[in-house]
N, C-alpha and C positions, 0 to 999 in steps of 0.2 A: 773418598776412603771411608769405609764403615768403621764400626767400633773395633778396637784392637784387643787381641788375645795373645798372651805370652805362654809358650810351652817350653819347659826345660827338658833336655834329653829328647829333642824333637826329631831326630833323624832315623830312629829305629823303633820297632815294637810299639808299645802302647803310646809313647809320645808322638810317633809318626802318625798313628791313626787319629790321635786327638787333633794334630795339625790339619789333617785332611778333612775331618769332620767339621772343624771350626771354619775352615775355608769354604766348605760347602754351604755353611750357614751364613756366609757373607762377612765373616770377620777378616780383618787385616791381621795376619798372624805374625807374631814376632818369634822367630825360631832361635832357640838357644841350644848349643851343643859344642863339643870340643873339636870336631872334625869339620874344617872349613869346606872341603870339597863336597862332603855329604850335605852340608847345609845349603850350598849353592844348588846342588841337584834337587833337594827338596823344594827350595824356593821356586826353581824353574818348573817343577812338576805341579805345584799349586797354581802357578800362572797358567800353565797349559790346560790342566784339568778343570779348574774352577774360575779362571779369569780373575784371580785375586792377587793383589800385590802382597808382598811380605817383606819383613826385615830380617836381617841376619845378625846375631851376636855370637861370635865365636868366643867361648869362655869356658874355662875349667872352674867349676864351682867349688872345688876344694882349695882354690887359691884366693887370697884376699883381693887381688886385682880383678880376677874374673868375676867374683861375686859382686864387687863394688860396681862394675859396669852394668850388671843386670839390675842391681838395686836402683841405680840411677834411672834406668829406663822405666821400671815399674812405679817409681815415685813421680814421674812426669805428670804435671797438671795440664800441660798444653796438648799432649797426645796420650790421654789416659788409657790405662789397661782396664778393660771391663771384665776379662776372664783371665785368671791365672791358674795354670796347671803345673803343679810341682811334681814332676815325674822323674827327673834325673836320679839315677841310683845304680848301685852295683852290690854284689855280694862277695864275701870272703869264704873261700873253700877250705878253711882250716879252723881247728879248735882254737879258742882264745888262749889256751894253755901253750900253744906253739906258734901262734900267728905273729906276724910282724907288727910291732906297735904303730909304725907309721901308716900301715894299711888300715889298722883299726881307727886311727885318728882321721884318716882321709874319709873313711866310710861315714863317721859321725859328721864330718864337715859337709858332706854332700847330702846325706839323708836327713840330718837334723838341723844343723846350723843354717844351711842355705834356705830351706823352706821357711824356717822361722824368721830369718831376716827379710826374705822377700815378702812374706805376709805382713810383717811389721811395716815395711815400706809402702805396700800397695793399699793397705786398709784405710789410711787417712784419705787417699784419693777416692776410693770407693764410697766412703762415708760422705765426702763432700758432694759427690755426684748422686748419692742416694741409690746406688745400684751396684751389683757386682756378684761374681761367682768365683770361688776359689775351690779347686779340686786338688786335694793332696793324695797322690798315689801311694797308698799304704799297702797293707797286705794282711791276709789271714794269719801270716806268721807273727803278727803283732800280738796275737792272743795265745801263743805257745811260748815255750822256753827254747829258743834256738840261737843263742849267742847274741852278738852285738847287732846283727841284722834285725832279729826279732825285737830287741830292746829299742832300736831306732824307730822301727815301724810302730811300736807301741806308743812312743812319744807322738808320732805324727797323727795317729788315730785319736789319742786323748786330747791333744791341742785342738784338733779339728772339732771334736765334740764340744769342747769348752767354748770355742769361738762361735760355733753354731748356736749354742744356747745364749751366749751373751748378745748375739746379733739377731735373736729370734723375732724381735719386734721391728726389724728393718727389712728392706728389700735385698739385703746382702746374704748370700748363702755360702757357708764354708762346709765342705763335705769331705770325708775320708772315703776314698775308693779302696776297697779291700779285696782284691782278686786272689784267687789261688794260682795254681800253675798255669801259665799262659804261654802260648807258643811265640816266643820272641828270641832275640839274641842273648837274653840275660843269662841263661844257664850255661850256654856255650862259652860266653866271655868269662864267666866265673869258674869254668872247668869243673862243672858239677855233673855227677853221674845221674842221669834221669832215665836210663833204659828200663828200669824196673817199674816205672809208673804206668798204670793201665791207661788206655786211650781215653776212657770216659772221664778221667780226672783232668784232662787238658782242656783249656778254654782257648777260643780264638781272640786275638787282640781286638778285632773288629767288634765282636759281640760285647766284650768288656767295656769298650769305649762308648758304644751306643747306649748300653744300659746305664753307664755312669752319667752320661749327659742327660738322659731322661730323668734319672733320680735327682740330679742336681737341679734341674728345672722345676722339679716338684718340691724342692726344698728339703730333701732328705739330709740327715746328718751322716749316715753311713750307707754305702752301696756295696753289697756283696753279690757279685754276679755268679750265677750257676747254682742250681738246686743242691749239688753235691757240697759246695762250699758254704751254702746257707746252713746245711746240717752240721758240717764240720765246725763252722764258727760258733754255732749254738753250743755244741759240746765243749769247745775250747773255752768259751766264756763262762759257762755255767756248770761244767763238770768238775769233779774233784781235782784240785790242783796237783796232788802227787801224780795222778794218772795223766793229766795234761802235760806235766813236765816230762814224764817218761816218754810219751808219744812224740813230743817235740824233739827231744834229743835223739830219739831213734831215727826220725826223719832226717835230721841234719847229718847223722853218721853215715846214712846210706848215700847221701849226695857227695860225700868226699871221695876223691880218688885215693886208692891205696898206694 
């Protein structure tokens, strides 16, 4: 069995593409998601397509029990994780002013608490082995004002940059992947209106993941796939904040169902 890689949210979208890419690179992939049947199907597909064994951890990362099981796996010294992809996430299609507080808390648990705890658990192992890659799937939304989702992704980008800098003299890379709109199940599950978005603004998950892996292997701190999102992220990071806030809130309002 080769080196192990763990991917959260591994059964669909960006997570599934990461699982396939890592299996194609010879990694033993640990698949984490809530849906047991889809996990089994993904495991079988990796075996068929790439001849690679995989592990399944059925876990809801918004729960203490689910998160603990994944923490225990990434902290294992006997079967160390060499690559961690924190990808699991979801969005809330309501303004904070009217949203359900339990949904808000669950979003923070999955998008902030889970990646933070998994990184904290795996980094001692990576430091002991003197190698490792952590890819945190953030978003260009982290640079705009778009509610709790943007705030959570901002945390993920900043902690990634911080750890990348702290580990810059080691063979360990921590990178924030900040894609824009990507064709996955994400928007459908969140019941977001996306019909008005022009085609050129959509990215393919395959392209996003391939660029992310290339950037991580080159030791980049941030990966922003797509020329259109490179421009947008530059404006969002360095433009006047009143303008950035207005644009961000307008985007969020257009996604909400009436």
